C-alpha positions as CSV (number, residue, x, y, z in Angstrom):
1,M,-25.8,-60.6,-72.3
2,A,-24.0,-57.5,-73.5
3,Q,-22.0,-55.7,-71.1
4,A,-23.6,-52.3,-69.8
5,Y,-21.6,-48.9,-71.5
6,P,-20.6,-46.5,-68.5
7,P,-23.7,-43.9,-68.1
8,I,-21.9,-41.1,-69.5
9,Y,-22.0,-42.5,-72.7
10,D,-26.1,-41.8,-72.2
11,T,-25.8,-38.1,-72.1
12,E,-26.0,-36.0,-74.7
13,E,-22.7,-34.5,-73.8
14,G,-21.0,-37.7,-74.0
15,Q,-22.2,-38.8,-77.0
16,K,-21.4,-35.8,-79.2
17,K,-17.9,-36.0,-77.1
18,L,-17.4,-39.6,-78.8
19,G,-19.0,-38.8,-82.0
20,T,-16.5,-36.0,-82.5
21,Y,-13.7,-38.2,-81.8
22,L,-14.5,-40.6,-84.1
23,R,-15.2,-37.9,-87.3
24,S,-11.7,-36.8,-86.4
25,S,-8.4,-38.0,-88.2
26,N,-8.2,-40.7,-85.4
27,G,-11.5,-42.0,-85.6
28,V,-13.3,-44.5,-87.8
29,K,-11.7,-44.8,-91.4
30,V,-14.1,-43.8,-93.5
31,R,-14.8,-43.9,-97.3
32,S,-16.7,-41.0,-99.9
33,G,-19.7,-42.4,-101.6
34,T,-23.1,-40.4,-103.0
35,Q,-26.3,-40.8,-101.6
36,H,-29.2,-38.9,-103.0
37,D,-27.4,-37.1,-105.1
38,K,-25.1,-35.7,-102.3
39,R,-21.5,-36.7,-101.3
40,V,-21.1,-38.6,-97.9
41,E,-18.8,-40.5,-95.6
42,Y,-19.6,-44.0,-94.7
43,F,-17.8,-47.0,-92.8
44,K,-18.5,-50.3,-92.1
45,G,-19.9,-51.4,-88.7
46,K,-16.5,-53.5,-88.1
47,R,-14.5,-50.7,-88.5
48,L,-16.5,-48.6,-85.7
49,I,-16.1,-51.5,-83.0
50,E,-12.3,-51.9,-83.8
51,C,-12.0,-47.6,-83.0
52,I,-13.9,-48.1,-80.1
53,L,-11.9,-50.9,-78.6
54,E,-8.5,-50.2,-80.0
55,G,-8.4,-46.0,-81.1
56,Q,-5.5,-44.0,-80.0
57,N,-5.4,-40.4,-78.6
58,W,-8.8,-41.3,-76.8
59,P,-10.4,-37.9,-75.8
60,K,-9.7,-37.2,-71.8
61,G,-12.7,-37.4,-69.8
62,L,-14.4,-40.3,-71.7
63,P,-14.0,-43.9,-70.0
64,R,-12.1,-46.6,-72.2
65,I,-14.6,-49.2,-73.3
66,T,-12.7,-52.6,-73.8
67,D,-15.7,-55.3,-73.9
68,K,-16.9,-56.0,-77.4
69,G,-20.3,-56.5,-76.2
70,A,-20.3,-53.0,-74.5
71,A,-19.1,-51.2,-78.1
72,L,-21.9,-53.1,-79.9
73,A,-24.5,-51.3,-77.5
74,L,-23.0,-48.5,-77.6
75,A,-22.9,-48.1,-81.5
76,A,-26.7,-49.3,-81.2
77,T,-27.1,-46.3,-79.2
78,L,-25.4,-44.0,-81.5
79,L,-27.6,-45.5,-84.9
80,K,-30.6,-44.7,-82.7
81,N,-29.8,-41.3,-82.0
82,G,-29.3,-40.3,-85.4
83,F,-25.6,-40.1,-85.4
84,F,-25.5,-42.3,-88.5
85,H,-27.6,-44.3,-90.3
86,R,-27.4,-47.7,-91.9
87,S,-27.4,-47.9,-95.9
88,E,-26.5,-50.4,-98.6
89,K,-24.3,-49.9,-102.0
90,D,-25.9,-49.9,-104.9
91,E,-24.8,-53.0,-107.4
92,D,-25.7,-50.8,-110.2
93,K,-23.8,-47.9,-109.5
94,K,-20.1,-47.4,-108.1
95,G,-19.6,-45.6,-105.1
96,H,-23.4,-45.1,-105.2
97,L,-25.8,-46.2,-101.1
98,V,-28.7,-46.3,-100.5
99,I,-31.0,-46.1,-97.3
100,S,-31.4,-49.6,-95.6
101,K,-34.4,-50.9,-94.3
102,K,-32.7,-52.2,-91.5
103,K,-32.5,-50.4,-88.6
104,V,-30.1,-52.3,-86.4
105,F,-26.4,-52.3,-85.8
106,E,-24.6,-55.1,-87.6
107,E,-20.3,-55.5,-87.9
108,T,-21.2,-56.0,-91.6
109,G,-23.0,-53.5,-92.6
110,Y,-22.3,-50.4,-93.7
111,Y,-23.1,-46.5,-92.2
112,T,-23.8,-43.5,-93.4
113,W,-22.4,-40.4,-90.9
114,M,-25.2,-38.2,-90.3
115,F,-22.9,-36.4,-86.9
116,S,-20.4,-33.4,-88.4
117,G,-18.5,-33.5,-85.7
118,N,-16.6,-30.3,-85.2
119,T,-17.1,-27.6,-88.0
120,V,-14.6,-25.3,-87.0
121,W,-12.3,-26.0,-89.4
122,S,-15.3,-26.7,-92.2
123,N,-16.2,-23.0,-91.6
124,V,-12.9,-21.9,-91.8
125,A,-12.6,-23.3,-95.4
126,T,-16.0,-22.1,-96.3
127,A,-14.7,-18.8,-95.4
128,S,-11.7,-18.9,-97.3
129,V,-13.7,-20.5,-100.2
130,I,-15.9,-17.5,-100.0
131,A,-12.7,-15.0,-99.7
132,V,-11.1,-16.4,-103.0
133,V,-14.2,-15.9,-104.6
134,I,-14.4,-12.5,-104.0
135,I,-10.7,-11.7,-104.4
136,F,-10.8,-13.2,-107.7
137,T,-14.0,-11.1,-108.6
138,L,-12.3,-8.2,-107.8
139,L,-9.6,-9.0,-110.8
140,P,-10.1,-5.7,-112.5
141,V,-8.9,-3.9,-109.5
142,W,-5.8,-5.8,-109.0
143,P,-2.5,-3.9,-109.5
144,Q,-0.5,-5.1,-112.5
145,I,2.1,-7.3,-110.9
146,A,-0.5,-9.4,-109.1
147,K,-2.2,-10.1,-112.4
148,K,1.2,-10.9,-114.0
149,A,1.9,-13.3,-111.3
150,L,-1.5,-15.3,-111.3
151,W,-0.8,-15.1,-115.2
152,Y,2.7,-17.0,-114.6
153,C,1.1,-19.4,-111.6
154,S,-1.9,-20.3,-114.2
155,V,0.6,-20.8,-117.3
156,T,3.1,-22.8,-114.8
157,F,0.4,-25.3,-113.3
158,L,-1.1,-26.0,-116.9
159,L,2.4,-27.0,-118.2
160,F,3.0,-28.9,-115.2
161,T,0.0,-30.7,-115.5
162,F,0.2,-31.4,-119.0
163,T,3.7,-33.0,-118.9
164,F,2.9,-34.9,-115.7
165,I,0.2,-36.8,-117.5
166,F,2.3,-36.7,-120.6
167,I,5.0,-38.6,-118.2
168,R,2.1,-40.6,-116.3
169,F,1.2,-42.1,-119.7
170,I,4.4,-42.9,-120.8
171,L,5.3,-44.9,-117.7
172,F,2.0,-46.9,-118.2
173,L,2.9,-47.7,-121.9
174,V,6.4,-49.0,-121.0
175,M,5.3,-51.1,-118.1
176,W,2.3,-52.1,-120.5
177,I,4.7,-53.4,-123.4
178,L,6.7,-55.4,-120.6
179,G,3.3,-56.9,-119.1
180,Y,2.7,-55.1,-116.3
181,E,0.0,-52.2,-115.4
182,F,1.9,-49.5,-113.3
183,W,-0.3,-46.2,-112.3
184,V,0.7,-43.0,-110.6
185,F,-2.0,-41.9,-108.7
186,P,-5.0,-44.3,-110.6
187,R,-7.6,-42.7,-109.0
188,L,-6.5,-39.0,-110.0
189,F,-9.8,-38.4,-112.4
190,D,-12.4,-40.4,-110.5
191,E,-15.2,-37.7,-109.9
192,S,-17.1,-39.7,-107.3
193,L,-13.9,-39.3,-105.1
194,S,-13.0,-36.5,-102.7
195,F,-10.4,-34.5,-103.4
196,V,-8.1,-36.1,-100.7
197,D,-8.9,-39.6,-101.7
198,S,-8.3,-39.5,-105.7
199,F,-4.6,-39.4,-104.3
200,K,-4.7,-42.5,-102.6
201,P,-2.9,-44.8,-103.8
202,V,0.1,-43.2,-104.6
203,Y,0.9,-45.5,-107.6
204,T,-0.6,-49.3,-108.4
205,F,1.8,-51.9,-109.5
206,E,-0.2,-55.0,-111.1
207,K,0.4,-57.8,-113.6
208,G,-1.4,-57.0,-117.0
209,T,-4.3,-59.3,-118.0
210,A,-3.5,-61.7,-120.6
211,G,-4.0,-62.5,-123.8
212,Q,-2.8,-58.7,-124.8
213,G,0.2,-59.9,-126.7
214,Y,-0.6,-58.5,-130.2
215,Y,-1.7,-55.3,-129.0
216,R,1.8,-54.8,-127.3
217,L,3.7,-56.1,-129.9
218,A,1.6,-53.5,-132.5
219,L,2.9,-50.8,-130.0
220,V,6.1,-52.0,-129.9
221,V,6.6,-51.6,-133.7
222,A,4.4,-48.0,-133.6
223,L,7.2,-46.5,-131.1
224,A,9.9,-47.8,-133.6
225,A,8.5,-46.5,-136.3
226,F,8.2,-42.7,-134.4
227,V,11.7,-43.3,-133.4
228,A,12.8,-44.4,-137.0
229,W,11.3,-40.8,-138.3
230,A,12.9,-38.8,-135.5
231,S,16.2,-40.0,-136.1
232,T,15.8,-40.1,-140.5
233,Q,14.3,-36.5,-140.4
234,P,16.1,-34.4,-137.7
235,T,14.8,-31.2,-139.6
236,E,11.2,-32.1,-139.2
237,F,11.5,-33.2,-135.1
238,D,13.8,-30.4,-134.6
239,G,10.7,-28.0,-136.2
240,F,8.5,-29.9,-134.1
241,M,10.9,-29.3,-130.8
242,Q,11.5,-25.8,-131.5
243,A,7.6,-24.7,-132.2
244,Q,6.5,-25.9,-128.7
245,K,9.5,-24.0,-127.2
246,E,8.2,-21.3,-129.0
247,F,4.7,-21.6,-127.7
248,V,5.7,-22.0,-124.1
249,D,7.3,-18.6,-124.6
250,D,4.3,-17.3,-126.0
251,L,2.6,-18.2,-123.1
252,Y,4.8,-16.7,-120.6
253,S,5.1,-13.5,-122.5
254,G,1.5,-13.2,-123.3
255,N,2.2,-13.0,-127.1
256,L,-0.6,-15.1,-128.0
257,L,-3.1,-12.1,-128.0
258,T,-1.5,-10.6,-131.0
259,D,-4.7,-10.1,-132.6
260,Y,-5.7,-7.4,-130.1
261,S,-4.1,-4.3,-129.7
262,Q,-1.9,-3.0,-126.7
263,S,-4.6,-0.9,-125.1
264,A,-6.9,-3.6,-125.4
265,K,-4.4,-6.6,-123.8
266,D,-3.7,-4.0,-120.8
267,T,-8.0,-4.0,-120.2
268,I,-8.8,-7.3,-121.6
269,D,-9.9,-8.0,-117.8
270,R,-11.9,-4.8,-117.0
271,N,-15.3,-4.6,-117.4
272,K,-16.9,-2.2,-119.8
273,R,-18.5,1.2,-118.1
274,V,-22.5,1.0,-117.7
275,P,-23.9,4.1,-119.0
276,D,-26.1,5.7,-116.4
277,L,-29.2,7.7,-116.8
278,E,-27.2,11.3,-117.8
279,D,-25.8,8.6,-120.4
280,L,-29.1,7.7,-121.5
281,L,-30.5,10.8,-121.9
282,R,-27.6,12.4,-123.9
283,Q,-28.1,9.5,-126.1
284,V,-32.0,10.2,-126.4
285,E,-31.2,13.6,-127.5
286,L,-28.8,12.5,-130.2
287,D,-30.7,10.1,-131.6
288,E,-33.2,13.0,-131.9
289,L,-31.1,15.6,-133.5
290,A,-29.9,12.5,-136.1
291,S,-33.9,11.9,-136.8
292,E,-34.5,15.8,-137.5
293,A,-31.1,16.1,-139.5
294,A,-32.3,13.1,-141.4
295,N,-35.8,14.4,-142.0
296,K,-34.6,17.9,-143.2
297,D,-32.1,16.1,-145.4
298,D,-35.0,13.8,-146.9
299,E,-37.1,17.3,-147.4
300,G,-34.4,19.1,-149.0
301,E,-34.2,16.5,-151.5
302,K,-37.9,16.6,-152.0
303,S,-37.7,20.4,-152.9
304,A,-34.7,19.9,-155.0
305,A,-36.5,17.0,-156.9
306,D,-39.7,19.4,-157.0
307,G,-37.7,22.5,-158.5
308,V,-35.8,20.2,-161.1
309,Q,-39.5,18.6,-162.2
310,E,-40.5,22.4,-162.4
311,K,-37.5,23.3,-164.3
312,E,-38.5,20.7,-166.8
313,H,-41.9,21.4,-167.0
314,A,-40.9,25.3,-167.8
315,D,-38.5,24.1,-170.2
316,E,-40.8,22.2,-172.2
317,E,-43.3,24.9,-172.1
318,H,-40.6,27.2,-173.5
319,R,-39.7,24.8,-176.0
320,E,-43.1,24.0,-177.0
321,H,-43.8,27.9,-177.5
322,N,-41.2,28.5,-179.4
323,E,-41.9,25.3,-181.7
324,D,-45.3,27.4,-182.3
325,E,-43.8,30.5,-182.8
326,D,-41.4,28.6,-185.6
327,T,-44.5,27.2,-187.1
328,L,-46.2,30.2,-187.1
329,L,-43.6,32.4,-188.9
330,D,-43.0,29.4,-191.6
331,D,-46.7,29.8,-192.5
332,L,-46.3,33.6,-192.7
333,L,-43.5,33.1,-194.7
334,S,-45.1,30.7,-196.6
335,K,-48.0,32.8,-197.0
336,T,-46.0,35.9,-198.2
337,E,-43.9,33.9,-200.9
338,D,-47.5,32.9,-203.0
339,G,-48.7,36.7,-202.4
340,G,-45.7,37.7,-204.3
341,A,-46.4,34.9,-207.0
342,Y,-49.4,36.1,-207.4
343,D,-48.7,39.9,-208.1
344,D,-46.0,38.5,-210.6
345,D,-48.3,36.8,-212.6
346,D,-50.9,39.9,-212.8
347,N,-48.1,41.9,-213.9
348,D,-47.3,39.6,-217.0
349,E,-50.9,39.6,-218.0
350,E,-50.8,43.2,-218.3
């Protein structure tokens, strides 16, 4: 029969104090996972029992527990009161947990924390995140020296990240050729882990997988070809290195924005002014004036076109009138000539 634990652990105050200790850095070691699309921390039942029996820096005011049976009974009480619930690992998804149907505490089981413990530092971190977001939202009103400092920090972080990734990859390739797998921060890009867990462990050094000799040989040949090219084509290699140096210089000097005017570069982070009601009314008036001017221009063009047509019509009538007069004059002249001819004939006959 399990030995009973001290009565203080049956009180809410005692359980919360113990739960806060178990959730602290001195408490049970946890792992990060996902459950129902939420990030959670879980532990194995065996680790909880070891922490209760052998934990360091035990909280003051709480009696130590030295009997394993009492520790198991206390863990079962915490489970019953909702400090954590039992979970099971999803075999199809790495780092994914599902709620277990079992409600009993066992050392071989996995348990997900529901008790958050002391939230002071969590609240401080949340407030810090909100403050940082607000500060970056006010970036347009930052002084120019602060903007430059932010630019330099961003560029430096970017270059450091790419350099670290490149060196990390080169070290892996060299050790892989020698038959080993060496990674610095091997879990750095594991999205299922928390920020702190992504840097654990610092490195891994393991024996390489067998049967990769041909791939290693091909990589050696490729590296030898690159070295031969770099040594026989110094101009091209030097040009490549010079281009990288100029790119870094452009990053720090801001010359990558050469397509913009200086004023555009100086105000690139400023928001455009939102028009107010007066601006909108003024724009409406300008649109109306422009519309009236366009209508007047259309009417003027129409009047001019009508005038041209009237003038052309008048010219046509005048031309026709002149033609009629010319025709009539020709007829008169013709008749006059004919009459003169008849008179001459009469005189001859006499």
